[in-house]
N, C-alpha and C positions, 0 to 999 in steps of 0.2 A: 504494501499500500502505501501512497504518495501522497503530499500533502499539495495543497494550490499553488506551491513553488516548484513541484518537481520532485523533490528531497525524498532522499527513502525513508521511512519512519520506521523507527525500532518497532521492536514486539510488545514494547511497554505503554509507546505513544497510541499505537494503533486501540491497542484496547483500551486505552483511556478515552478515545477519539471515538468509537463503538459506545459506551457508556456516555459520554459528554451529546453521542445525537440521539439515543437513548431516553433523556432524562430531558432535552430539547423535546422533542415526541410526546410526551409525557407519559412514556412507558414507567416512569420512575416519577411519582410527583413529590413535592415537599414533605417532609420527615419520613419518606420510602426510607429501606433500609436493601443499602445495595447487597449482591451476593460477597460474603467473604469473601479474603484473600484465597484460601485453599480450593474454595470451590470455582472461584474464578480462573484460578491456577489450572484444575483439573478441564476445567470447561474451554478454555483454548490453549490445551496442551504445553504449557511451561511450568516454570521454578515459581514457588510460592516467591521468591524474592522480584520476581518480572512482574507481576501481580500487586507486590504492596508497591515497586515504581510505577505502574499505573495509575496508583489510588492515589499515590503522592502527590500528581498531575496534577488530577482534580482536586485535591486539596490546596494546590499552591493556586488556581485558578477559583476559586471559591463553591467550588460549586457541592461540596462535601463538605461533613464536619466527622472526624474522628475522635472519638477518645477512648481511654485505654480499658481493654475487655469490654470492646461494646461495636456492635457493628456499623461501619458507616452511614450516616442518610446524609439523603441530599438537603443541603438546606434550606431552610424556611424565610431566611432573611432575601427582601425583597431592595433590590438597593437604589440607592439615597440618587433619584434625580436633579443635578444642583444648577438652578437656573440662573446663571450668573450674570444674565443684561439684569432682569425682572429684579434680584434678591437686592440689586445695591440703586434702585429707581427712588428718588427724596420721597417721593409719597410711600414710599414703603415705610422705611425708618424715621421719615420725619413725622408720621404720621402714630409714629409711637406703637407700627410695629417692628414684630423681629426678623432680620433679613432671611429667617429660616423659612419665612410663612408665604414666600414665593417658589419656596420647593415643593416637595407634593403632602404636605400636612403633616410631616412625623419630627415633630421639631424635639431636637434633641435633649436631652438632659445633660448638664455640666456635673460630670460627678467627681471633678479635681478644679480646683481653682487657688491659684497666686498670682499675688501682686505686689512687686517689688519694685520702689521707690531708689530713687539716685544708686540706678544703677551705670557702672559702662559698659557701654552700646559694644559691638562688634563693630570692627571696622569698614565692614560693608553696610552696616546699620547708621553709623555716625555718617558715612561719607551721601547714603541716599537722604539723610536725615538734614544733610547741612549743617550739621551741629559742629561749633564752634571746638578746638582743643578743650577735653576736660567737662564739657557738656553732659549731664547724664540725662538717663531715659527712666522714662515709667514702664515697667515690661508686667501684662500680664499672659499669664500661661494658663490654658483651658485643656480640658480631657472632653473628650463630646462622646454620650455615648448612645444607641439608640438601639432599642429592642432588648436592653442588656448587654448591647454590644460596643465593646470602645470602635468609632469612624473616623477619630480625626483628634488631633494633638495640635495644639496652636501657641504662637508665641503674638501677643501686639506688641510691637514699637513705639511710644507717643515723647517726645519732646519733653524731661520732668520740667521745666521752665512752666511750659501751656498747660500743662492738666495739674499741676500742684494745688493742691486745696480744693480741687473737683470731686462730683462723686466718679472721676472717670477710677479714681485710685484706692477705689470702693471698690468687694468683690458686687455689688448689684450696682448696675450703674443707670439702675430706672428704664423706664420706657424708651424704645427706640433705640438703645445701647451708645456704645462708645458715639456713634457718629451724631446721635441726637445732640447726646454732649458735645461734642465737639461747635456743633451748633449754638449750644448755650453758649458756649466760651467765644462765639464771633467768628469762630476756621470752621463755617458749614462745608463739605465735603463737594466738593462741584464736580468732581474730574477723576475717575479711578484708571490703573493699569494692572492687568494681574500677568504674572507671567508662570507659565507649567511647564514643570519640567516631571520626568521619572525616571527614578533612579532602586536600585537597593536599601531595604533600611537599614540603619546601622543598628547596633544592642537594643540598645535605649528605648528606639522606637520598634520593636519585635515587642519587646516586653509591657512597653503603654497602649500599643493598637492590639495587642495579643494573636499575633497572627506568623507564618512559618517567616522561617527567615530568607528563605527563598522565593518569599513573595512582595513583588515591586509597590511602591509607595506612590506617589503621586506629591508631588511638592509644588504650592501654589502661592506665590508670592505676590502679596495685590498693597499697591502704593494708592494712600489716598492725600488726593491736593486741596487745599482751599484755594478761594475765588483768585489770592494773588499769586499761583502756583506753588506754595511752599507745598512741601510735601508733610503731612500732620499724622500722618499712622503710615506705619508698613505693619501686615500682620503675613507673619510666614505660616503656614500651613503644611501638615503632614496628612495625608488623609489614605486609608487604606484603599486601594486602589479596585480591589473586589467588591467594595460598599455602595460606590459612588459612578453615575453618568453623567459626565460634564457637558450639559444642554445650555449653547446657544444661539440665540435666534434675535435676530435684527432684520429695518430692512434694507432692501439693496439702494 
């Protein structure tokens, strides 16, 4: 069997491809058990190790979940459709809504949050915020969970001199979040830039997101600018790549 590029697939990849097709057809539905590795190996005439590798491929792609001592099951988690344009519209956060309300109505829970003031910024953050030597930042670190599953960790960097004493340095920033509070401070975000990359996770990200070490993560860096063109916030997000669909819809 070959893939769409014509490359020859390994036996493990062939088995994984067949199981993936069966899941997509609905032969196995969310929560259904898949054949065990021994049964799978016997069915395809391969070693147990080959069947194990096939299951690992499916787990890495986020199609199945495995627990020690239990059969693999098709995941029931539906990827979050992240609507990148609509969620940043001013009538969204400006009316007190969370940006998550523009996605698919599954607002995440923040199960970990840490706010650090007067922190020394990484050099690339200092450069992007155009900080003077020695200027510090407020760092807001959060972990987001949907249906009990960690899906994203994020760090927002804001100039300390800009946000000191405001609700932005509190765990709960209030209705509309950071952007609404920046507007209160006279620095309404009017322009955004997002940069997206995909890479392998660090060991810390593997732990934070509870993902396999060989699953990729989406690195999304968003910069918010005020009317004077000043960068007022940088949000660096690390997402489980199997938990998200990035949706951008706009007129030509």
